[in-house]
C-alpha positions in Angstrom: -99.1 157.5 95.5 -100.1 157.9 98.8 -103.8 156.4 100.4 -105.6 159.7 101.0 -107.6 161.5 97.8 -110.6 158.9 98.1 -113.6 160.4 99.4 -115.3 157.8 102.0 -119.2 158.1 100.2 -122.2 156.6 102.1 -123.5 153.7 102.0 -127.2 152.3 102.1 -128.5 149.6 104.3 -126.0 149.6 106.9 -127.2 147.3 109.7 -126.7 146.9 113.0 -123.7 144.7 114.4 -125.3 142.0 116.5 -124.3 138.8 117.6 -125.2 137.0 114.8 -123.0 134.5 113.1 -123.0 134.2 109.6 -121.1 131.6 107.3 -119.1 132.1 104.4 -117.6 129.6 102.2 -114.3 130.6 100.8 -112.2 129.3 98.3 -108.5 129.7 97.3 -106.6 128.1 95.0 -104.8 126.3 97.9 -108.0 124.4 98.4 -110.0 124.5 94.5 -112.9 122.2 94.6 -113.0 122.4 98.0 -115.6 124.6 100.3 -113.7 125.9 103.6 -116.8 127.6 105.6 -116.2 129.4 108.8 -118.9 130.7 111.2 -118.2 134.2 112.4 -119.8 136.2 115.2 -120.4 139.3 113.0 -118.9 142.2 114.9 -117.6 145.3 113.3 -115.4 143.7 110.3 -115.6 140.0 109.9 -118.2 138.5 107.7 -119.7 141.4 107.3 -119.7 143.0 103.7 -116.9 145.5 103.0 -119.7 148.4 102.1 -121.2 147.9 105.9 -117.9 148.3 107.6 -116.9 150.9 105.5 -119.8 152.9 106.4 -119.8 152.2 110.0 -116.2 153.4 109.9 -117.0 156.7 108.1 -120.0 157.1 110.7 -117.9 156.5 113.7 -114.6 158.4 112.9 -112.9 155.2 112.8 -109.5 154.2 110.6 -110.5 150.7 109.0 -109.1 147.8 109.4 -107.4 147.4 106.3 -106.1 151.1 106.2 -105.0 150.6 109.7 -102.8 147.7 108.6 -101.9 149.1 104.7 -100.4 152.1 106.8 -98.4 149.6 108.9 -96.9 147.5 106.3 -96.4 150.5 104.3 -94.2 152.1 107.1 -92.5 148.8 109.0 -93.1 145.7 106.9 -92.1 146.4 102.8 -88.3 145.0 103.4 -89.3 142.0 105.6 -88.8 138.8 103.5 -91.4 136.9 102.6 -94.6 139.1 102.7 -98.2 137.2 102.9 -96.1 133.7 102.4 -95.0 133.1 105.8 -97.2 132.4 108.1 -97.7 134.3 111.2 -98.8 133.6 114.9 -102.8 131.5 114.7 -103.4 133.0 118.3 -101.9 136.7 118.0 -103.9 136.7 114.4 -107.2 135.5 116.4 -106.7 138.2 119.1 -106.5 141.0 116.6 -109.7 139.8 115.0 -111.3 139.6 118.1 -110.3 142.9 119.6 -111.2 144.3 116.0 -114.6 143.4 116.2 -115.3 144.6 119.6 -113.9 147.8 118.5 -110.9 147.4 121.0 -107.8 150.3 120.5 -105.0 148.1 119.1 -101.6 149.0 118.3 -100.1 146.7 115.4 -96.5 147.7 116.5 -97.2 145.1 119.5 -97.7 142.0 117.1 -95.4 140.6 114.2 -95.1 141.7 110.7 -96.7 138.2 109.5 -99.5 138.4 112.2 -100.5 142.0 110.5 -100.4 140.1 107.2 -102.1 137.2 108.2 -104.9 139.6 110.0 -105.5 141.3 106.1 -105.5 138.1 104.9 -107.9 136.5 107.1 -110.5 139.4 106.9 -110.2 139.1 103.2 -111.3 135.9 103.1 -114.1 136.3 105.7 -115.8 138.4 103.7 -119.5 137.4 102.7 -118.3 138.6 98.7 -115.0 138.7 97.4 -113.9 142.5 96.6 -113.6 141.2 92.8 -116.9 139.2 93.1 -117.2 135.9 92.2 -119.5 136.4 89.3 -116.6 138.1 87.5 -114.7 134.9 87.4 -114.9 134.4 84.0 -114.0 137.9 83.2 -110.8 138.0 84.9 -109.7 134.3 83.6 -110.5 136.2 80.3 -108.2 139.0 81.2 -105.3 136.5 82.1 -105.4 134.8 78.7 -105.0 138.5 76.9 -101.6 138.8 75.1 -101.7 142.5 74.7 -100.9 144.2 77.5 -102.8 147.8 76.6 -106.0 145.7 76.2 -105.5 143.8 79.1 -105.3 146.8 81.0 -108.3 148.4 79.4 -110.2 145.4 80.0 -109.4 145.5 83.6 -110.0 149.1 84.5 -113.3 148.5 82.8 -113.9 145.5 85.0 -112.7 147.7 88.0 -115.4 150.5 86.8 -118.3 148.2 87.1 -117.9 147.6 90.8 -119.2 149.7 93.8 -117.5 152.8 94.8 -116.3 151.3 98.1 -115.1 147.7 96.2 -112.9 149.9 93.5 -111.8 152.4 97.1 -110.3 148.9 98.8 -108.8 147.6 96.2 -107.1 151.0 95.2 -105.7 150.4 98.6 -105.0 146.8 98.6 -103.3 147.0 95.3 -101.0 150.2 96.6 -100.1 148.0 98.7 -99.3 145.2 96.4 -97.4 147.5 94.4 -95.3 148.8 96.9 -94.4 145.5 98.0 -93.3 145.0 94.6 -91.3 147.8 94.5 -89.3 146.1 97.1 -89.3 142.7 95.5 -84.8 142.8 96.0 -85.2 143.1 99.2 -88.2 141.2 100.4 -88.3 138.2 97.9 -91.8 138.9 96.5 -92.1 139.5 93.1 -95.6 140.0 91.9 -96.1 136.1 90.7 -95.4 135.4 94.3 -97.8 137.9 95.8 -100.5 136.7 93.6 -100.1 133.2 94.6 -100.8 134.0 98.2 -103.6 136.7 97.9 -105.5 135.8 94.3 -108.0 133.5 96.3 -108.6 136.1 98.4 -109.3 139.0 96.2 -111.2 136.7 94.1 -113.2 133.9 95.6 -112.8 130.8 93.3 -115.8 128.9 91.9 -116.5 125.5 93.9 -115.3 123.0 90.9 -117.3 119.6 90.9 -115.5 116.7 92.4 -115.3 115.4 88.5 -113.2 118.3 87.2 -110.5 117.7 85.7 -107.5 118.9 88.1 -105.2 120.0 85.6 -107.8 122.3 83.8 -108.2 123.3 87.9 -104.6 124.4 88.0 -104.2 126.0 84.7 -107.3 128.5 85.4 -105.2 129.0 88.9 -102.6 130.3 87.3 -104.6 132.2 84.6 -106.1 134.5 87.0 -103.1 134.6 88.7 -101.9 136.3 85.7 -104.5 139.0 85.6 -103.8 139.6 89.4 -99.9 140.0 88.6 -100.9 142.3 85.5 -103.0 144.7 88.3 -99.8 144.7 90.8 -97.1 145.7 88.1 -99.4 148.3 86.3 -100.9 149.9 89.6 -100.4 153.5 88.6 -101.9 153.2 85.1 -104.9 151.3 86.1 -105.5 152.6 89.5 -105.5 156.2 87.9 -107.9 155.4 85.0 -110.5 154.3 87.5 -114.0 156.3 87.6 -114.6 157.1 91.7 -117.8 159.4 91.2 -120.1 156.4 91.2 
């Protein structure tokens, strides 16, 4: 299943990009309970809601950063060991962030695959709202606890159908890539659990746990949410062909 077939729809409330700054709190399983606040100069992508950058690319006939990265990784990266697990050059990732945000034409083949993976992770972390909104964390946690696979898949479909069209479309593309990586797991050493460990906290931001929170509970919840993401990776075709993209 390729990346085509999804129609880009207009999004209301599109803003002009300025030199404003935005502070976004990002929580990941590797930093549970600790706010990571990063200041971004707002450009085309980073620190900008996905609906806004999606619409901007549609109006200006650009290929969205995520689409460029996904296509590049699909063609050149699926067999590389440790995708999303091996760190890329911080300087090169920052160079790509700066160029993409200024609308500079970029040839991703000039960068290492790990740098492109790092760019995807940086983009997802910089979103003001995660692709699966944080307010759905409890629902995703409940999905991870489900034992019946069919019930789990049906519930995931219902959850995704509650999202905006853009978030559904972008999640389709992200999980298309993750499923393709999973399909090459014998070569790249990235099974669904490894992929989920690397990306769960970037697909859905974790809540801020209070200082007195039980660390064992936090680790258990992290593992449970990762189980839900694993289900989405392994059952990509069944889940995403059931999504309603008309709204």
